[in-house]
C-alpha positions as CSV (number, residue, x, y, z in Angstrom):
1,X,0.0,0.0,0.0
2,X,1.4,3.4,-0.9
3,X,0.9,6.5,1.2
4,X,-1.9,7.7,-1.1
5,X,-3.9,4.5,-1.0
6,X,-6.8,4.1,1.3
7,X,-6.5,1.2,3.8
8,X,-8.5,-1.9,2.8
9,X,-10.8,-1.7,5.8
10,X,-11.6,2.0,5.4
11,X,-14.9,3.6,4.3
12,X,-13.7,4.8,0.9
13,X,-15.5,4.0,-2.3
14,X,-13.7,4.0,-5.6
15,X,-15.1,7.5,-6.2
16,X,-13.6,8.7,-3.0
17,X,-10.2,7.1,-3.8
18,X,-10.2,9.0,-7.0
19,X,-11.1,12.2,-5.1
20,X,-8.2,11.7,-2.6
21,X,-5.6,10.7,-5.2
22,X,-3.8,14.0,-5.3
23,X,-3.1,14.2,-1.6
24,X,0.6,14.0,-0.6
25,X,-0.1,12.9,2.9
26,X,-1.4,9.4,3.8
27,X,-5.1,9.0,3.7
28,X,-6.5,8.7,7.2
29,X,-9.2,6.1,7.9
30,X,-12.3,7.5,9.6
31,X,-12.8,6.1,13.1
32,X,-16.3,4.7,13.9
33,X,-16.8,7.3,16.7
34,X,-16.2,10.1,14.2
35,X,-18.5,8.6,11.6
36,X,-21.2,8.0,14.3
37,X,-20.9,11.7,15.4
38,X,-21.2,13.0,11.9
39,X,-24.3,10.9,11.2
40,X,-25.9,11.6,14.6
41,X,-25.5,15.4,14.0
42,X,-26.5,15.2,10.4
43,X,-23.1,16.6,9.2
44,X,-21.9,13.9,6.9
45,X,-22.9,15.8,3.8
46,X,-21.1,18.9,5.2
47,X,-18.0,16.9,5.9
48,X,-18.1,15.2,2.4
49,X,-18.5,18.6,0.8
50,X,-15.2,19.8,2.2
51,X,-12.1,19.5,0.0
52,X,-10.3,16.1,0.3
53,X,-7.3,17.7,2.1
54,X,-9.6,19.1,4.8
55,X,-11.4,15.8,5.3
56,X,-8.1,14.1,5.6
57,X,-6.6,16.7,7.9
58,X,-9.5,16.7,10.3
59,X,-9.3,12.9,10.6
60,X,-5.6,12.8,11.0
61,X,-5.7,15.6,13.6
62,X,-8.3,13.7,15.6
63,X,-6.4,10.4,15.2
64,X,-3.1,11.8,16.4
65,X,-4.5,12.8,19.8
66,X,-3.2,10.4,22.5
67,X,-5.8,11.1,25.1
68,X,-9.5,10.4,24.8
69,X,-10.5,13.8,26.1
70,X,-8.2,15.4,23.5
71,X,-9.8,13.3,20.7
72,X,-13.3,14.4,21.9
73,X,-12.2,18.1,22.0
74,X,-10.9,17.9,18.5
75,X,-14.0,16.1,17.3
76,X,-16.2,18.8,18.9
77,X,-14.2,21.5,17.2
78,X,-14.6,19.7,13.8
79,X,-18.4,19.3,14.3
80,X,-18.8,23.0,15.3
81,X,-16.8,24.1,12.3
82,X,-18.9,21.9,10.0
83,X,-22.1,23.3,11.5
84,X,-20.9,26.8,11.0
85,X,-19.7,26.1,7.5
86,X,-17.3,29.0,7.4
87,X,-14.4,27.8,9.6
88,X,-11.6,25.3,9.0
89,X,-9.1,24.7,11.9
90,X,-10.2,28.0,13.5
91,X,-9.5,29.9,10.3
92,X,-12.0,31.5,8.0
93,X,-13.2,29.2,5.2
94,X,-15.3,30.1,2.2
95,X,-16.7,27.1,0.4
96,X,-16.2,27.1,-3.4
97,X,-19.3,27.2,-5.4
98,X,-19.7,24.0,-7.5
99,X,-18.7,24.4,-11.2
100,X,-21.4,23.8,-13.7
101,X,-20.1,20.3,-14.6
102,X,-19.9,19.3,-10.9
103,X,-23.5,20.3,-10.2
104,X,-24.6,18.4,-13.3
105,X,-22.8,15.3,-12.0
106,X,-24.5,15.4,-8.7
107,X,-28.0,15.9,-10.3
108,X,-27.5,12.8,-12.4
109,X,-26.4,10.6,-9.5
């Protein structure tokens, strides 16, 4: 497995693997507790709409925490920023508007 490949047991579809292909850092597997929190709060779409590097950075940042309370604090920050929609790692973030060809693809899916 190269650094850019998703682990076999991860939650990546072939479409997601293509989306993450250009990342220079290893692709981080999403822990179940993060997935559960995103689903419970209705934020999975907000998470998936972020650029691949942001998705990967959030998960890597949470995974690198050694203490459970630190993981929870980082998860809470990610959830808050996704709810707001205009923050990324405590920095201002302006989502890109989809290009015409991207919006057509999502309409056809």
